[in-house]
N, C-alpha and C positions, 0 to 999 in steps of 0.2 A: 305163710310166705311161699312164693313159687320160685324154683330155680330156673337155670337158663336151660335145663333138660326137660322141664315140664313137671319133676317132681316136685310136690307139695311138702312144706315142713311145717310144725307146729312148736310152739315153745313147750319145751321139757320142764326146766326150772331155771330160776335165777341163781346168779353167783355174784361176789364182789360186796363192797359196801352198799348200803341201803341208798337207794335214790339213782345208782349209776345207770340202772337199765340194762345191766349185764345179764345176757340170757343164753342158754344153750337149746338149740333146735334141734328136733329129730324127726327123721323122714316118716310120714305116715302113708306114703303111697305103696310101699311093701309091707307086708305082714312081719312083724318082730324084727325090724330092719334096725342094722347096728350104725347106720350113716348118721354121724352128728357133725353139726358145726356151731362156731361161735365167734363172736366179735371181740377181739382183745384189744386193750388200751395200753400203750406203753409210751414213756418218754424217751427222746433220742438229744435231749440237750436244746433243741430249738423249739419244739413244741411237743403236743401229744400225736402219736401215730396210731392208726387204727389198721388192724389186720384181721383178715378173715382166716380163722383156723377151723380144719376139717380133720375127721378121723373115721375110721370104719368103713365098711363096705355095704353095698346095697344087698337086700336080701333078694331071692329069685321070685318068690310068690307076692302076687300083689294083694293088696288088703281089701280092695273092691270099695274102700271109702271115696265119695265123689266130692270135689272141690267145690267150693262154695263162691259165688261172684264170678266176675269175668276176668281171666287171666291177666295180670299186670302188663305184660308184654303186648297185649293187645288193646289195653283199655284206652289209650291216648288215640290210636288209630280208628276204633270203633267209635269213640265219641265224635271224632270229626266227621265219619260218615253219618252218623245219626243226627247231628247238628246240621249237617248239609242237605238234610231232607230225605235221606234213604230209609226205608223201613227195616223191621228184623229181618224179613226173609232177604233182601237185597243187601242189606249190610253182611248177613251170614255167608252169603255166596260171594261177596268180594273178598271177604277175610279167608275163605277156603281157596281161592285162587293166590292170594299173595302170601299167605302163612301155612305152608304145608306140614311144618313139625311141630306146631302149637295147637293143643286142643282148643277147637272152635266152640265158642259158647252158642247155647240153644237160641233158637228164634224167640222162645218166651223170655229168655234172660235180655235179650237185646231189646225187646220192645218194653221191658221193665226200665231198662237204663235210659231210654227214650223218653219214657214218661217222667223219670227222675229229672232228667236233663231239662226238660220243658217247664218243669216247676220250680227247678233251681235258677234258670238263666234270668240275669238282671234285666229289668225294663219290661219283663213280660215276654212270652212267646208270642201270642197272638195279638195282632193288631186289627181291629175290627170294627173301630168308630173313630171319629174325627178326634176325640178327646185323647186318645191312646197315641195317635199319630202326633198330635201337638206336643204330647208330653215326651216323646223321643225327639221332636225336633227342637224343644226349646233350648238345649244346651248346644245346638249346632247352627243357630240362626246367624247370618252374618249379612246384614242389611245396611250397614253404615260404614262410612269410610275408615273410622277408628277399628272398627272389627276387622275390616279387611287388610288394612296396611299396617296397623299398630295405633295406639293412643298417640294423637297430636300428629300423625303423619299424613301424607297424601302422596298423589302419583307425580313422579318425577320422570318424564321421558328419558332424560338422559341418564340419570344415575339408577334409575329402578333395577336394571338388571344386575348391578353389583349389591345394592343394599337389599336387594330380596334373597339373593344367594347367600347373605351372612345369617338369615333367620335359619331357625332348627328345622330338620326335615318334617317333623310333625305339622308345622305352622305352615309350611309349604303345600304339603301332599295331604293333609287331613281332610276329611270329607265336610263340605260346609253347605248350608242350606239357603239358598237366595229366596225362596218363597213356598209356602205351603197353601194349597187351594183345595176349593171342594165345588164340584159341579153336579148338576142333577140331569139324567137322561131318561128317557120314557121308552120303556120295553113294548113289544107289540101288543101285550096285553093290555096296555095302557098304565101299567103300574109305573111310577116314579121311583127311580133308584139313584142314591147318593153315592158318588165316587170321591175318592180324595187322592191326592197327588202331591208330589215335592219336585221342586227345580234344584237339584244338587250339582255341586261341582267341587273343585279345589281351588286354592288361590293361584297354583302354579297351572292347571288346565285352563282357568277363564282368562289367562294372560294371552292365550293363542288368539283372542280377539285382536289384541293389539298388534300382535305380530302379522296377522292376516291383514288388516287394515294397512298395515305399514308396508307390507311388500304387494298387496294386490291393489292398493288404492287407485293407481293410475289406470288400470286396466279394467278394473270391476271386481268386488269381492265375490268369491263362490261360497255359497252355502250348501253343505251336503248332508242329508238327514235320512234316517231310516228306523222303522219301529222293530223293537224286541221286547220280551217280557219275561216274567218269570210267574210261575202257576203256584198258588196256594194249595195247600193239601186238600181243601174243600172244592177247588176247581175255579176259584175266582181269582182274579188278577190284582196285582198291586195298582197299577194304572191301566186303564183300559185305553191302549194307545190308538185304536181303531176309531178315533174321534177327531174332528178338525179343532174342536175346543181346547184340548191338551196341547196340540202343535202350536196352535195361535197363542196361548198361555206361556210356552216355552219360549217362542220367538219374542214376544214382547217383554218378556222379563229379562232375556239377555241383552236386548236393545236397551231396555232402562237402565240396567246396571252397567252397560259398557258407558252410557253416558255420565252416570252418577260417580263411578269409580275413576274412569281415564279420560272423561271429557270428548268421548268419540260418538259421534252420529253414525251409528251402523246402517249403512246402506247397501243391501246386498243386490248386486247387478246379475247374478246367475243363481239359479237354485236347482240341485240335481236330486232326482228322486225315481222311484221304481213304479210308474205308473199307477200312482195311489191319489185318488181324487181328494180326499180329506187333506193330506199334505199340501196338495197344490192349492186348494182353498185357502189354506192356512198361510201359505207364502204370499199369495195375491192379497189376502186382508192386510196384511203387514207391511208389504211392498208391492204396490200395484204395478209398477213398471219393470218388475223382474221378469228375465228370461228364463223358462223353465225348460230343464233337458230330461228326457226320457231315456232311461237307462237301456242301451243297445243289447247288452248281455242277457237282461231280463226280456226283451223283446224277442232274441232269438229264441230262448227257451219257450216263451209262449207260442211262436211260430211254429215250432215243432211239436208242441203239444196239440195244435190245432189241426195236424194232419188228417185228422178223421173227418174232416170236412171235404177233403178231395175226393173225387170220383177215381182218380187214378194215384196209386198209392206212390208210384215212383216220380210223378210229376213234381214233387217237393225237391228231389235231389238234382233232377235234371233241369228244371227251370226257375221254381221258386226261390231256392236258395242262392243260386248265382245271382238272380235279379236283386234280391235283398242286399247282397255284397255291394253290387253295382250302385244301389240307392245309399249305402252307408258312405261310399266313396264319392258322392255328389259334392260339386264345388261350390254350389250356391243353393239358396233357397227356391229359386225359379228353376234351376235345372232340376232339383229334387222333385218338385212338384210335377214337371213335365215328365221325367222319366217314369213316375209313379203312375202317371195317367196311361203312358204307354203300354207299361208292363201289365196293368190292370185288364186293359182292353184285349191284350194278347190272351191273358188266362181266361178271360169270358169267351173268347173264341174257341179255346180249347175246353169248354164246358166246365170251367171251374168258376163259375160265378157265386157260389157260396162262400168259398174261401176268399175271393176278391172282394165281397162285400164285407165280410169280417175284418179285413186288413183294412179297408178304406174306412170304416166306422170307428175302429178302435186305435189304430196307428197311424193314420194318414189325414188327420183331423185335428186343427187347434194346437194347442201346446204338446199333444201326444206325438206330433209329428217330427218333434225337435230330436231325433236319434240319428242323423246323420253326422258324419266326422266333423264337418266344418259349420256347424250351425251357431256356435259360441265364438271363441277367439284362440290363437294358438296357445296350447298349453292346457286348455279345458277340453275334455271330451265327455260324451254323454254316457258316462259308464259309474255304476256303483261298486264294480269289483273292489276298489281298494277299501271302501267301508265295510263291505261284506267279509274281506279278509280279516279285518281288525275284529269283528264281531266273532269270527272263528277262533281268533287267537284269545280273545277274552272267555269263550265258553271253554276252551281247552285248559287254560292256564289259570283263570282267576275264579271260575265258579265250580263248586265241588260237585253239583249236580243241577240238570236243568229244571228240576222240580225242587222248590224249596219254599219254607214259611216266609211270610212277610217280614218277619223278625230277621230271618236269615239273610234276606235280600238285603235289608237296610244295615245289619250289623256286620254282614260277611262279605256279601258280594259286592256291593257298591264300593267299601273301602279297598277291597282287593283289586278291583278294576282301577281305582285311582292310584294304588301302591305300584301296579304294573306300568301305568303312566309314567311314575316318577323315574323308572329306569331308562326312559327315552331321552337322548340328548335334546337339549333346548335349542331350538332356532330362532333366534331374535327377529328374522325375517322370512315370512313364507310367502313366497311369490309363487306364480303358475308354473314356473319353471326353475331349474338350479343349474349351476355350473358343473361341467364335468369334462372328461377328456374326449376330442374327436375320436369317433369310431372309425377302425379301419375299412369296415364294410362300406362305410359313406364315401371314404376316398376312393374305395374301388369303383364303386358305381359313378361316381365323378368322373374318373379317369376313363371309365367306358363310354359315358356321354360325350366327352370331349374328344374320343378317338376319332369321330367323324362329324363333319359340319351338317350331315344329314340328320343328325339326332336333335338340332335345336333351330329356333328360327328367332331372329331379333325383330321386334316389332317396335317401330318408331312413330313419332308423332309426324304427320306427314309434312307438314309447313316448315317446322322448325328443325327437323331431323334429330329430335330429342330421343333417346332410347327410353321407352315407356315400360317394355317387359320383354321376358325372353321365356319363350315356350320351348320345354324339353319333352323329348320323347319318354313314354312310360317304360319301364325295365322290359316288360314283356316285348316290346316292339323296337328295341334298340338296334340300330342298324350295325351289325357285326358279323363277320365271316362265319362265326358258329351259330348263329341264330336264325333258325328257318322262319321265325315270324317277324323278321325286320321289316319295318315300314318307314321310310323317310318322312320327316315333317314337312309339309308343303304350304304353300299359301292358302290354298283352298281347305286343307286339313285344320288350319290355325283359325280362319274365319268362321268356318262352321263350328268349331269348338267355342269360340268367343261368343257366337249367336246362341249356343245352347246354355251357356252360364247366364244369358239373360231370359232364358225359357223358351228360346225359339228352337225347335228341333227341325224344322222344315228344310229340305224335302223331308217327310216322315220316314225314320229309319226302321229296319227291322231290328228285333230285340237282341240279334246276334251281332249287330254293328255297334251297339252302344258302346261296349268297351274301347274299341278302336276310335271311334268319332269324338267321343264326349268325355272319356276318362284316360285317354291315352297322352295327354300333355298336361304339363304343369308350369303356369305362367309365374314369374318373379318380378313383381312391381319394384321399381327402383327410385320411387319419388320422395323417400324419406331418407335422411342422412345422419341421423344421431344413433350411432351403433349398428351392429350388424342386424338386431332383431327390428329395429326400426328402418333401416335401408333395405334390407330383404325380406320379403313375405312370401312364402310358397303356400298353393292351396293344395298341396298333396297331404294325404292323411298322415304320413310319417312326421311333417313338420308340425301338424295340429296336435298330435299326441305328445311331443317333446317339448314343444314350444320355441325351439331355436336353432335346430341343426336337421339338414337332410342333405341328399346328395345334389339335389337341384341348387339349393343356396350355394354350396361349396363350388358347383360347377360356374354359377354365375359370378362368384366371387373371382375366380381364376378368369374368366372372360373380361369383367370389368377391371383386372389388374389391381384388385385390391390385396390378393395374395398371389404366391407361386406355388404351384402344384408341388415342385420340389421341397419347397419350405415346409409345406404341410407334412409332406412324407417324413422329412427329417425331424419333425417335433411329434412325430405320432408315439405313444406310450408302448413299451414293451408288453406284448399281451402275455399275461402269464398262464400257466397250465391250471386247471380245474382244481379246486381244493377239497373237492369229493373224496370221501373214503376210498381206498383202494379194494378192490375185490380180492379175496382170497385165490391164490393160484392152484390149479388141480394138480394131481399126482404126477400126471403125464407132462407138466409143463417143463421143458429143459433149457430152451434158448431164451435168456432174459431179453434180449434186442428184439425179439420178434413178437411178444407178448404185450406190449405196453402202448402208451399213447405215443412214444417216439419211434415206434418201428416204423420201417421204410414204407410198407404198405399202407399204413394209416396216415403218414405224413403226405405220400403222393395224393391221395384222395383228398386230404384237408387243403393242400396247394392249390389244386386245381378248382377247388370250390370256392376258397378264400386266399387269393394270390397275396393279398396284404397281410395276412396272419403273422407271416415269419420275420417281418421287418424287424431290425434291431435284435434278432436273435443271435446266438453266438455259434459258430460252427468250428469244425477242425477239417482242414482240406489237406489231402496229400499232394505235394508237389516234388519235383525232381530237384535236389540240391546242386551246389557248385560242384562237388566232388563226384557226382553220379548217383549219389544214393538218395532214396526217398526220404522226405521229411514232411513232418505233421505241423502245420501252422494254424493258429487260431485267427478267425475272422468274424465279421459281423455283416448280416445282410442289410444292404443300404437302401435297395430299390428295385422295383420290378418293371418289365414291360411286356407288351406281346408283339411279337414278330413273325408275320406270314401265319397268323392264328395259332402261334405257340408260345406259351409263356416262358420266360427267362428272367433270372435273378442277378444281380450285381452284388458281389461279396467284397468286402475290403478286408486283406490280409494284415498281420501285424507288422509286415516289412512294407507297407504302403501299397503294394501290388493289388490290382482289381482284377477279378475274374469274373465271367458270365457263366452261369450254370444253368442247366436245364432243370426241369423238375424233378426227375429221379436223381441226378447228381445232388442236387441241393438235399434231397431227402436223406441220402447217403451221408453227407456231410453233417448233417443235424443228428443223425443217428449215431455217427461217430462220436461226436462230442458228448453226447448223453451217455455211451457206453463207457468212454474212457474218464467219466467224472467230471466233466466241465458242466458248470450250471448255464443250461441253455438260455433260460430267460432273464438272467440277470447282467445288467451292464456291465461290460469291462472296457478298460481303457487300453487300447492297442499301441 
């Protein structure tokens, strides 16, 4: 037996009645040691009480006896590492970092322990043929409605959420297998190799098909997929994802069981991927009319990696990268193609034909050209970042190691991923956008756009004088006293922009004129009247990313008198302070009011950059009272305005009085409230 200090004890003699197992233990770590302890039993009137009694002191000279086996304090942790795929050397290294006060077992001991765990693990450690895989699958198959919903039950669209929540956690989130399959591939040498795979999920996770169709059915359902894998000790993979057959099998299985379990015909309108031909082929094989979206972030990484094709190393930063961003902001397919041809021709004149050809062949052809922001519908962007982020979370929190045996993947990794998924709140409707508060930054930009009529142009149908759309200036070219790039929206600019959306760039522009002429305006069609999303639709990248709000839509709503700017400002939520962990203050920090978020200097910078940020914040303002003495009264920031190029804010005091403050005066009022203990970002009643 090993004590908490690492000393080892052995049984010295037994005492008490026969069969009670009462023993005295003696320390063997030290020579002729007098340290003893025993487990004593006593009755307290309620039940038996167990007490650990010790006596004597440890000797100073070590006995030199070596302990046998792995320290009990490390056994569970070492077993987890070994089962997760770590070898004896790696396991010993990890234990040395985590447990500095406990004797670390040798590499040979850990390898022997791993061999024992392999032999002991139920179901077998190695799955190397289809028979072994089917043996594991046998108890997890879920191919009938009785096994998926329960005996005699079926899917009820109205009551399913309530009835399903009443089941046990294991029934909802345990791993189930929809299908086990085998396929044959041929290697370069001509040898045919058999591979095996499973389509696994959980009852809760598979219901996402229902929630996605329910929320996205009108706009078109999005399918997002990517490949990842776990390596076996011998180097082969559980399922070779680099194969069209595997993805086609997965798509057809999901489609089949969605129809069987839920009565849904799963029809994907959009498919997101990262420039992978076998995934694209599988999508097209199952859904021929699907629109495939190529990941923009993946393309950017590839574009940077191919800079070795350039003759001039600096050409990427000065020309290629700005042009790629312009292409991503293209407002239509026709404009994207026309701009792409313009940029490639310019690159060729700069002797960068090799790079131009690579881009043309790989990212401006067919479905691989769908990486510009408006290629799908608002709320869907060509990006795999969300899925990659999810993979990163899985690999950090659900998987013990990136290399593990097949049995470890099946028995440990996959159930851990599904258990992690069980902690995510259920969303019964998964649309391409979700509700949320209107951002103060959007209100600020909208107010700036409406500050001058030179920032927008109303386009009407000539004969009927019916408003067709409103074209707004881009933020970079807003006409404002503080903007040196200001450029007003004229009729000529509007018509040239509209021609470019149809693919006509004539007269041919230079690459430096593209942003001003073709990306500097955002039209808002107003031909639909069912809700904001149907009535107003902007082609700016911001609207297409979040699916329902941008500064141009808000400005158009104000111009159409659907809302009032004062009403929007009044309903803005209070902007809270970041909840991040505070930094430790240095030894020389003395003035509390000048070293934090609410310091005057920091607030001045913040208010000049984001004038809507302090709306509805609480302040303390000093005013002169009736008796001539200074009084401090609470107030709330109500609105802001720009007068002669200077921002001013209106605050309402507790006595009903209104004051107009400049930036530094407002910063001092907010700082005063913070220093005196008033919660700046919590609403108060005046």
